[in-house]
Legacy VTK file of the C-alpha trace (Angstrom):
# vtk DataFile Version 3.0
C-alpha trace
ASCII
DATASET POLYDATA
POINTS 138 float
0.000 0.000 0.000
2.719 2.494 0.948
4.630 1.643 -2.238
1.550 2.316 -4.341
1.102 5.707 -2.691
4.789 6.540 -3.106
4.762 5.825 -6.845
1.431 7.629 -7.233
2.956 10.745 -5.630
6.088 10.420 -7.737
3.909 10.437 -10.853
1.980 13.483 -9.597
5.232 15.370 -8.993
6.519 14.597 -12.501
3.170 15.345 -14.148
2.223 18.598 -12.454
5.806 19.844 -12.214
6.275 19.299 -15.939
2.997 21.053 -16.768
4.024 24.033 -14.627
7.423 24.291 -16.337
5.873 23.881 -19.799
3.265 26.597 -19.260
5.904 28.973 -17.884
8.261 28.288 -20.814
5.477 28.855 -23.329
4.345 32.048 -21.599
7.904 33.355 -21.847
8.299 32.108 -25.426
5.463 34.392 -26.533
7.751 37.387 -25.995
10.711 35.874 -27.816
11.472 35.605 -31.518
13.362 33.391 -33.912
15.643 30.637 -32.704
15.048 31.339 -28.990
11.310 30.808 -29.394
11.835 27.643 -31.442
14.134 26.191 -28.782
11.711 27.009 -25.974
8.851 25.353 -27.859
11.013 22.315 -28.680
12.029 21.991 -25.024
8.363 22.217 -24.040
7.463 19.431 -26.477
10.209 17.157 -25.122
9.153 17.856 -21.540
5.512 17.189 -22.410
6.314 13.711 -23.719
9.166 12.801 -21.389
7.898 14.329 -18.166
4.238 15.259 -18.210
2.826 12.336 -20.200
4.994 9.797 -18.393
4.075 11.321 -15.036
0.378 11.290 -15.941
0.558 7.611 -16.897
2.332 6.703 -13.651
-0.175 8.758 -11.642
-3.198 7.133 -13.275
-1.849 3.566 -13.072
-0.873 3.779 -9.412
-3.938 5.853 -8.489
-6.132 3.136 -9.991
-4.159 0.523 -8.039
-4.716 2.501 -4.820
-8.465 2.662 -5.409
-8.530 -1.050 -6.216
-6.708 -1.755 -2.947
-9.194 0.446 -1.014
-12.570 0.312 -2.812
-14.340 2.128 0.067
-12.673 5.308 -1.174
-15.099 5.323 -4.105
-17.973 6.117 -1.724
-16.306 9.233 -0.268
-17.655 12.582 -1.466
-14.246 14.265 -1.443
-12.935 11.567 -3.779
-15.563 12.392 -6.426
-14.510 16.038 -6.405
-10.834 15.001 -6.532
-11.523 12.844 -9.586
-13.286 15.772 -11.240
-10.266 18.031 -10.619
-7.944 15.330 -11.969
-10.096 15.105 -15.122
-9.793 18.873 -15.521
-6.015 18.476 -15.224
-6.106 15.753 -17.904
-8.099 18.116 -20.149
-5.493 20.869 -19.598
-2.756 18.358 -20.478
-4.477 17.478 -23.765
-5.097 21.149 -24.565
-1.372 21.875 -24.152
-0.561 18.821 -26.280
-2.856 20.041 -29.077
-1.421 23.541 -28.874
2.139 22.223 -29.223
1.486 19.651 -31.953
-1.352 20.934 -34.130
-0.122 24.502 -34.499
3.523 23.429 -34.387
4.436 25.927 -31.702
3.078 29.088 -33.330
2.497 31.389 -30.372
0.758 34.742 -30.358
0.860 37.301 -27.536
-2.643 36.094 -26.584
-1.288 32.542 -26.290
1.428 33.784 -23.945
-1.246 35.286 -21.674
-3.275 32.075 -21.850
-0.274 29.988 -20.837
0.491 32.363 -17.985
-3.110 32.067 -16.754
-3.012 28.308 -17.232
0.127 28.159 -15.096
-1.812 29.633 -12.179
-4.824 27.410 -12.855
-2.667 24.274 -12.712
-1.289 25.412 -9.360
-4.823 25.971 -8.041
-5.936 22.550 -9.292
-3.017 20.924 -7.472
-3.825 22.877 -4.311
-7.467 21.797 -4.480
-6.522 18.150 -5.008
-4.047 18.221 -2.117
-6.565 19.789 0.252
-9.200 17.215 -0.690
-6.833 14.282 -0.174
-5.217 15.473 3.047
-8.218 17.070 4.798
-11.007 14.892 3.314
-13.595 17.576 4.210
-16.673 15.525 3.289
LINES 1 139
138 0 1 2 3 4 5 6 7 8 9 10 11 12 13 14 15 16 17 18 19 20 21 22 23 24 25 26 27 28 29 30 31 32 33 34 35 36 37 38 39 40 41 42 43 44 45 46 47 48 49 50 51 52 53 54 55 56 57 58 59 60 61 62 63 64 65 66 67 68 69 70 71 72 73 74 75 76 77 78 79 80 81 82 83 84 85 86 87 88 89 90 91 92 93 94 95 96 97 98 99 100 101 102 103 104 105 106 107 108 109 110 111 112 113 114 115 116 117 118 119 120 121 122 123 124 125 126 127 128 129 130 131 132 133 134 135 136 137
């Protein structure tokens, strides 16, 4: 049980940490031009695949294992809200993925503002998830 939780947390750290770095890099890249911007976008793409996607997979696999080990958790109200926040985080992850792959890193000043706002939103999602898990308010 403790090993499952440890690997689940490791995945969360990789996933959310990578998303925070990616959104910050892309917010800064909006103000850059030429080769600097291309390198920042390329670094963001590599981090998305190597860090964020891998971390998300680890988080989901070990989170599912934790719920399987403790099925009573499914009845808790706080857990439903946590799952909702995690799904929002998954949606943010896919939005960033689409932005980096479909448009091939073309960033406008509006995109830079969006990524800056998204950076704060990811932090708030993590805070909400942590409070729900640690306090279990309902």
